[in-house]
DOBAVO-504006 format. One record per residue: residue number from 1; residue in three letters; x, y, z of N, C-alpha, C in turn. Coordinates in pm, 1 decimal. Atoms other than C-alpha are relative to their C-alpha. Layout:
BEGIN
+------+------+----------+----------+----------+----------+----------+----------+----------+----------+----------+
! resi ! resn !      n.X !      n.Y !      n.Z !     ca.X !     ca.Y !     ca.Z !      c.X !      c.Y !      c.Z !
+------+------+----------+----------+----------+----------+----------+----------+----------+----------+----------+
!  NUM !  ALA !        X !        Y !        Z !        X !        Y !        Z !        X !        Y !        Z !
...
+------+------+----------+----------+----------+----------+----------+----------+----------+----------+----------+
//
This chain:
BEGIN
+------+------+----------+----------+----------+----------+----------+----------+----------+----------+----------+
! resi ! resn !      n.X !      n.Y !      n.Z !     ca.X !     ca.Y !     ca.Z !      c.X !      c.Y !      c.Z !
+------+------+----------+----------+----------+----------+----------+----------+----------+----------+----------+
!    1 !  MET !     36.4 !     28.3 !    133.9 !    641.0 !   3133.5 !   1870.1 !    -46.6 !    117.4 !    -74.5 !
!    2 !  ASN !     40.6 !   -104.4 !     77.0 !    617.3 !   3389.2 !   1608.0 !   -115.8 !    -36.6 !   -112.9 !
!    3 !  ASP !     90.6 !     30.9 !     95.7 !    341.8 !   3430.6 !   1362.7 !     54.8 !    -53.1 !   -135.8 !
!    4 !  GLU !    -59.7 !     53.4 !    113.2 !    605.0 !   3361.4 !   1092.4 !     36.7 !   -140.7 !      3.2 !
!    5 !  ASP !    -32.1 !    143.1 !      2.4 !    683.2 !   3025.9 !   1216.9 !   -128.5 !    -94.9 !      4.5 !
!    6 !  VAL !    121.0 !     78.5 !     -3.7 !    325.6 !   2906.3 !   1212.5 !    -34.7 !    -29.9 !   -144.9 !
!    7 !  VAL !     38.3 !     33.7 !    127.9 !    246.8 !   2715.7 !    893.6 !   -146.4 !    -59.6 !     -7.2 !
!    8 !  ILE !    134.8 !     53.4 !     -3.7 !   -127.7 !   2671.9 !    807.3 !     -5.0 !    -93.4 !   -122.0 !
!    9 !  GLU !      5.3 !    123.9 !    105.7 !   -182.2 !   2339.3 !    622.8 !   -146.2 !    -14.4 !    -17.3 !
!   10 !  THR !    129.7 !     25.8 !     17.9 !   -513.8 !   2290.8 !    466.3 !    -31.0 !   -150.9 !     15.7 !
!   11 !  LYS !     22.8 !    143.7 !    -19.1 !   -707.8 !   1965.5 !    519.6 !     37.0 !    -73.6 !   -133.7 !
!   12 !  GLN !    -46.2 !     80.2 !    127.0 !   -635.5 !   1863.7 !    149.9 !    135.4 !    -20.3 !      3.9 !
!   13 !  GLU !   -156.0 !     31.5 !     16.7 !   -265.0 !   1920.2 !    190.7 !     34.5 !   -113.9 !    114.4 !
!   14 !  ARG !    -32.8 !    114.8 !    -90.8 !   -273.3 !   1691.7 !    514.3 !    -29.6 !   -125.4 !    -52.4 !
!   15 !  ARG !     47.0 !    134.1 !     64.6 !   -475.4 !   1443.0 !    326.6 !     95.2 !    -57.2 !   -103.1 !
!   16 !  GLU !    -87.0 !     25.2 !    118.8 !   -234.3 !   1442.7 !     26.4 !    128.9 !    -67.4 !     70.6 !
!   17 !  ARG !   -119.2 !     57.7 !    -78.1 !     71.2 !   1399.9 !    270.3 !    -31.5 !   -138.4 !     62.0 !
!   18 !  LYS !     33.5 !    120.0 !    -54.4 !   -100.2 !   1118.5 !    453.3 !    -12.5 !   -113.4 !    -89.2 !
!   19 !  LEU !      0.9 !    100.8 !     97.4 !   -176.8 !    926.3 !    139.9 !    114.1 !    -23.8 !    -64.7 !
!   20 !  ALA !   -131.1 !     14.1 !     53.4 !    168.0 !    977.0 !      6.4 !     74.1 !    -89.7 !     87.4 !
!   21 !  SER !    -64.2 !     72.7 !    -90.3 !    304.9 !    836.3 !    323.5 !    -41.1 !   -158.9 !      5.0 !
!   22 !  LYS !     55.3 !    134.2 !    -14.8 !     77.3 !    541.2 !    314.8 !     18.9 !    -87.1 !   -120.0 !
!   23 !  LYS !    -48.6 !     59.8 !    118.7 !    149.3 !    467.7 !    -50.5 !    148.1 !    -54.2 !     -5.1 !
!   24 !  GLU !   -132.0 !     43.0 !    -11.1 !    515.1 !    451.9 !     38.0 !     10.4 !   -133.7 !     78.0 !
!   25 !  ALA !     -9.2 !    115.8 !    -93.1 !    451.7 !    195.8 !    321.3 !    -63.0 !   -130.2 !    -63.3 !
!   26 !  MET !     51.7 !    107.2 !     69.6 !    256.7 !    -25.6 !     82.3 !    114.9 !   -108.1 !    -47.3 !
!   27 !  GLN !   -103.7 !     88.9 !     45.6 !    451.2 !   -350.9 !     -6.9 !    -25.1 !    -16.8 !   -136.4 !
!   28 !  LYS !     -1.8 !      6.4 !    132.0 !    546.4 !   -387.4 !   -359.1 !     54.2 !   -136.7 !    -37.2 !
!   29 !  HIS !    -47.3 !    143.2 !     44.4 !    545.2 !   -748.8 !   -515.5 !     42.9 !      9.0 !   -138.8 !
!   30 !  GLY !    -37.6 !      6.6 !    116.5 !    714.7 !   -828.2 !   -810.9 !    -76.9 !   -117.8 !    -85.9 !
!   31 !  LYS !     85.5 !    111.1 !     85.1 !    577.6 !  -1072.2 !  -1105.1 !     28.8 !   -127.1 !     44.0 !
!   32 !  SER !    -28.3 !    132.8 !    -47.2 !    758.4 !  -1364.5 !   -959.7 !    -80.1 !    -31.7 !    118.4 !
!   33 !  THR !     92.8 !     13.8 !   -119.0 !    576.8 !  -1323.6 !   -624.1 !   -137.1 !    -26.9 !    -20.7 !
!   34 !  ALA !    150.3 !     19.2 !     47.6 !    244.8 !  -1295.9 !   -792.4 !    -15.7 !   -143.4 !    -64.0 !
!   35 !  ARG !     23.8 !    127.6 !     62.8 !    320.1 !  -1614.1 !   -991.0 !      5.1 !   -120.0 !    115.3 !
!   36 !  VAL !      2.3 !     82.9 !   -133.7 !    387.3 !  -1799.3 !   -643.0 !   -133.7 !    -11.0 !     49.8 !
!   37 !  TYR !    140.9 !    -20.4 !    -58.0 !     49.1 !  -1670.4 !   -504.2 !    -85.3 !    -91.8 !   -104.1 !
!   38 !  ILE !     93.9 !     46.5 !     88.1 !   -116.9 !  -1795.5 !   -831.3 !     14.7 !   -147.3 !     12.9 !
!   39 !  ASP !    -26.1 !    169.5 !     -1.5 !     47.8 !  -2158.4 !   -831.0 !    -54.6 !    -49.5 !    120.6 !
!   40 !  SER !     57.8 !     54.9 !   -133.1 !    -38.5 !  -2197.7 !   -459.4 !   -146.8 !    -19.4 !      1.5 !
!   41 !  LEU !    147.5 !     10.5 !     15.4 !   -401.7 !  -2111.2 !   -544.1 !    -34.3 !   -118.6 !    -83.9 !
!   42 !  PHE !     33.9 !    109.7 !     70.1 !   -408.5 !  -2369.5 !   -813.3 !     14.4 !   -137.6 !     63.0 !
!   43 !  LYS !    -15.9 !    109.1 !    -98.8 !   -262.2 !  -2626.5 !   -586.5 !    -93.5 !    -37.8 !     86.5 !
!   44 !  ARG !    114.8 !      8.2 !   -109.0 !   -516.7 !  -2566.3 !   -324.4 !   -126.8 !    -30.8 !    -78.4 !
!   45 !  LEU !    112.5 !     32.5 !     78.1 !   -790.3 !  -2591.9 !   -570.5 !    -11.8 !   -130.4 !    -46.6 !
!   46 !  ALA !    -28.4 !    125.1 !     54.2 !   -658.4 !  -2911.1 !   -718.5 !    -21.8 !   -107.5 !    110.2 !
!   47 !  ARG !      1.3 !     80.2 !   -115.9 !   -642.5 !  -3061.7 !   -358.5 !   -158.9 !    -17.3 !     40.0 !
!   48 !  LYS !    134.1 !      9.1 !    -43.0 !  -1005.1 !  -2990.0 !   -295.3 !    -97.6 !    -82.4 !   -108.8 !
!   49 !  LYS !     83.2 !     73.8 !    105.4 !  -1135.9 !  -3146.2 !   -630.6 !     13.1 !   -155.8 !     35.8 !
!   50 !  LYS !     -1.9 !    133.4 !    -15.7 !  -1005.6 !  -3499.0 !   -504.2 !    -81.5 !    -61.9 !     87.7 !
+------+------+----------+----------+----------+----------+----------+----------+----------+----------+----------+
//
């Protein structure tokens, strides 16, 4: 391995790369999916009141 092949990466660069990959892996929900979750929450609360 030559000195030219070694790339020194700072802690901040590693952190940014890790956060970027983590952000890509996050699930993205649309508005319709959020609506389904809210509706199910209201149904659950309505059942508890009875």
